[in-house]
Structure formats: structure tokens, C-alpha cells
KERO-294814 format. One record per residue (C-alpha): y, x, z; residue in one letter. Coordinates in pm, whole numbers, plus 50000, padded with zeros to 5 digits. Layout:
// KERO-294814
+-------+-------+-------+------+
|    yy |    xx |    zz | code |
+-------+-------+-------+------+
|     Y |     X |     Z |    A |
...
+-------+-------+-------+------+
***
This chain:
// KERO-294814
+-------+-------+-------+------+
|    yy |    xx |    zz | code |
+-------+-------+-------+------+
| 94401 | 11544 | 06063 |    M |
| 94023 | 11572 | 06153 |    I |
| 93791 | 11267 | 06201 |    R |
| 93488 | 11252 | 06387 |    K |
| 93203 | 11081 | 06245 |    K |
| 93123 | 10783 | 06467 |    S |
| 92740 | 10781 | 06625 |    K |
| 92541 | 10482 | 06539 |    K |
| 92366 | 10359 | 06885 |    K |
| 92008 | 10392 | 06813 |    I |
| 91892 | 10332 | 07203 |    T |
| 91796 | 09975 | 07156 |    S |
| 91533 | 10127 | 06852 |    K |
| 91376 | 10386 | 07103 |    L |
| 91344 | 10126 | 07381 |    I |
| 91147 | 09888 | 07144 |    E |
| 90954 | 10149 | 07036 |    A |
| 90849 | 10276 | 07368 |    N |
| 90748 | 09877 | 07481 |    D |
| 90467 | 09927 | 07194 |    E |
| 90311 | 10265 | 07337 |    K |
| 90261 | 10147 | 07716 |    K |
| 89992 | 10339 | 07869 |    T |
| 89789 | 10120 | 08110 |    T |
| 89552 | 10235 | 08379 |    P |
| 89298 | 10034 | 08169 |    R |
| 89363 | 10234 | 07843 |    T |
| 89397 | 10572 | 08069 |    A |
| 89055 | 10499 | 08203 |    K |
| 88848 | 10409 | 07877 |    I |
| 88995 | 10686 | 07707 |    V |
| 88889 | 10945 | 07976 |    L |
| 88558 | 10788 | 07999 |    F |
| 88526 | 10785 | 07581 |    V |
| 88630 | 11160 | 07558 |    F |
| 88519 | 11296 | 07881 |    G |
| 88199 | 11152 | 08001 |    V |
| 88081 | 11022 | 07713 |    G |
| 88015 | 11366 | 07517 |    P |
| 87868 | 11468 | 07855 |    L |
| 87611 | 11204 | 07845 |    I |
| 87544 | 11257 | 07479 |    L |
| 87468 | 11598 | 07521 |    M |
| 87219 | 11544 | 07867 |    G |
| 87038 | 11291 | 07617 |    L |
| 87015 | 11531 | 07315 |    F |
| 86864 | 11768 | 07563 |    L |
| 86647 | 11541 | 07749 |    F |
| 86484 | 11393 | 07406 |    S |
| 86442 | 11754 | 07291 |    N |
| 86242 | 11840 | 07577 |    G |
| 86482 | 12101 | 07733 |    F |
| 86426 | 11981 | 08082 |    F |
| 86050 | 11961 | 08066 |    N |
| 85873 | 12257 | 08245 |    S |
| 85699 | 12529 | 08053 |    P |
| 85348 | 12486 | 08187 |    L |
+-------+-------+-------+------+
***
């Protein structure tokens, strides 16, 4: 006779793990600002401080 292996229920562990990693709109906005707009601002400040936007006259 062949026995089937019993499967353990792991759904409760998955639900608990998903509860800890919820993404809220506030954290999404912070991440977009830091990795999206932040580098653009830093590049602009760097170029401005090195005289990139000054006319050569």
C-alpha cells in the first residue's frame, strides 16, 4: 500500500510574513523621492557648484 505524505499547513506562516511587509503609500512616496528625485537634485547641485550653468563669457 502506498501512503501519501501529509502536507503541513504553512498558510498561517505566510500570512504572518505578509503582514510585516505591508507597503503603505507613505513609504512608497519616501522611496520614490529618495531613489528618484534625490539623485536628480544631487546631480543638479553638483553641476551648479562646478559652474556648469554659468555662461563662458
